[in-house]
C-alpha positions as CSV (number, residue, x, y, z in Angstrom):
1,M,-16.8,-179.6,176.9
2,S,-15.7,-177.9,180.1
3,Y,-14.8,-179.7,183.4
4,I,-16.0,-178.4,186.8
5,D,-14.5,-178.7,190.3
6,G,-17.2,-178.1,192.8
7,V,-16.8,-177.3,196.5
8,V,-19.2,-176.8,199.4
9,L,-17.9,-175.6,202.8
10,A,-19.0,-173.9,206.0
11,V,-17.3,-170.6,206.8
12,P,-17.7,-168.8,210.2
13,T,-19.8,-165.8,209.3
14,A,-17.4,-163.6,211.2
15,N,-14.6,-164.7,208.8
16,K,-16.4,-163.5,205.6
17,T,-13.8,-160.8,204.9
18,K,-10.9,-163.1,205.5
19,F,-12.5,-165.8,203.3
20,I,-13.0,-163.3,200.4
21,S,-9.4,-162.1,200.7
22,Q,-8.0,-165.6,200.7
23,A,-10.3,-166.7,197.9
24,N,-9.2,-163.7,195.7
25,D,-5.6,-164.8,196.2
26,N,-6.2,-168.6,195.7
27,D,-8.6,-168.2,192.8
28,A,-5.9,-166.3,190.9
29,V,-3.7,-169.4,191.2
30,F,-6.4,-171.5,189.5
31,I,-6.6,-169.0,186.7
32,E,-2.8,-168.9,186.3
33,H,-2.8,-172.7,185.9
34,G,-5.5,-173.0,183.3
35,A,-8.9,-172.5,184.8
36,T,-11.2,-170.2,182.8
37,R,-13.5,-169.1,185.6
38,V,-13.9,-169.4,189.4
39,L,-17.0,-168.5,191.3
40,E,-17.2,-168.1,195.1
41,C,-20.8,-167.9,196.3
42,W,-21.8,-166.8,199.8
43,G,-25.0,-168.5,200.9
44,D,-27.9,-166.2,201.5
45,D,-30.8,-168.6,200.7
46,V,-29.8,-172.0,201.9
47,P,-32.9,-173.7,203.3
48,T,-33.0,-176.5,205.8
49,G,-34.2,-179.7,204.1
50,K,-36.3,-182.5,205.6
51,E,-33.8,-185.3,204.8
52,T,-30.6,-183.5,203.7
53,D,-29.4,-180.1,202.7
54,F,-26.2,-178.1,202.2
55,R,-25.9,-177.1,205.8
56,R,-25.9,-180.8,207.0
57,A,-23.6,-181.8,204.2
58,V,-20.8,-179.7,205.7
59,Q,-22.1,-179.8,209.3
60,A,-22.6,-176.0,209.4
61,R,-23.1,-174.5,212.8
62,D,-25.4,-171.6,213.6
63,D,-22.6,-169.1,213.4
64,E,-21.4,-170.4,209.9
65,T,-22.5,-169.6,206.4
66,V,-22.5,-172.2,203.6
67,V,-20.2,-171.3,200.6
68,F,-20.7,-173.0,197.2
69,S,-17.8,-172.6,194.8
70,W,-16.7,-173.9,191.5
71,V,-13.7,-173.8,189.2
72,E,-14.4,-174.1,185.5
73,W,-11.7,-175.6,183.3
74,P,-11.7,-175.9,179.5
75,D,-11.6,-179.7,179.7
76,K,-10.5,-182.5,182.1
77,K,-7.0,-182.8,180.7
78,T,-6.4,-179.1,181.4
79,R,-7.9,-179.6,184.8
80,D,-5.7,-182.6,185.7
81,A,-2.5,-180.8,184.6
82,G,-3.6,-177.5,186.2
83,M,-4.7,-179.0,189.5
84,A,-1.3,-180.8,189.9
85,K,0.4,-177.4,189.5
86,V,-2.1,-175.7,191.9
87,M,-1.4,-178.3,194.6
88,K,2.3,-177.6,194.3
89,D,2.0,-173.9,194.2
90,P,3.5,-172.4,197.4
91,R,0.6,-169.8,197.6
92,M,-1.7,-172.8,198.3
93,N,0.3,-174.1,201.2
94,M,-2.2,-174.4,204.1
95,E,0.6,-174.1,206.8
96,T,1.7,-170.7,205.6
97,H,-1.8,-169.7,204.3
98,P,-4.3,-171.2,206.8
99,M,-7.9,-171.5,205.7
100,P,-10.4,-169.3,207.6
101,F,-12.8,-172.3,207.9
102,D,-12.6,-176.0,208.9
103,G,-11.3,-177.8,205.9
104,K,-12.2,-181.2,207.3
105,R,-15.9,-180.4,206.7
106,M,-15.3,-179.2,203.1
107,I,-16.8,-181.5,200.4
108,F,-15.5,-181.4,196.8
109,G,-15.5,-183.3,193.6
110,G,-14.8,-183.1,189.9
111,F,-17.7,-183.2,187.4
112,S,-18.1,-183.7,183.7
113,P,-21.0,-181.6,182.4
114,V,-23.7,-183.6,180.6
115,I,-25.5,-180.4,179.4
116,E,-23.9,-177.0,178.9
117,L,-26.2,-174.2,177.9
118,S,-25.7,-170.4,178.1
119,A,-28.4,-167.8,177.6
120,D,-26.5,-166.3,174.6
121,A,-26.2,-169.7,172.9
122,H,-29.9,-170.5,173.6
123,Q,-31.0,-167.1,172.3
124,H,-28.9,-167.6,169.2
125,H,-30.5,-171.0,168.5
126,L,-33.9,-169.5,169.0
127,L,-33.2,-166.7,166.6
128,A,-31.7,-169.0,164.0
129,G,-34.7,-171.3,164.3
130,A,-32.5,-174.2,165.4
131,S,-33.2,-176.5,168.3
132,S,-31.8,-179.8,169.5
133,R,-35.3,-180.8,170.6
134,T,-37.4,-182.5,168.0
135,R,-40.9,-183.8,167.7
136,E,-42.4,-186.3,165.4
137,S,-44.6,-185.0,162.6
138,S,-47.6,-186.7,161.2
139,T,-45.3,-188.2,158.5
140,G,-43.2,-189.9,161.2
141,K,-40.1,-187.8,160.4
142,H,-38.4,-185.7,163.0
143,R,-38.4,-181.9,162.7
144,P,-37.3,-179.1,165.0
145,A,-39.7,-178.4,167.8
146,K,-41.6,-175.2,167.6
147,H,-41.0,-172.5,170.2
């Protein structure tokens, strides 16, 4: 099963173009070192919560937009090896390639998926009549749930 690195950060809204340009460059480094997919998502519907929310998590100011990004790897072993290479890659040097946001307020972590479902796979299972969900029949035996 895949492995995911997730990141949330606050980017000055005026730096959107700079952020996208740098993300394009940086994301290529992740792909070169084994990642299968990178998504950079510019917040356009990030509500303020009553107790907590994305904006508070990264202390976003009024002139900043929350960005939610993730890097998908084939597995954790590939991620660990790839991330070590990414961190040593000169294109990721923050002194020569400064971030267009405050990296001190960035939050990140690595995640092992507990469920991985795609629309194509789900549709295939439905068409094939297969399902991982079961329900108990009147005989007490499990059978595939009806859709």
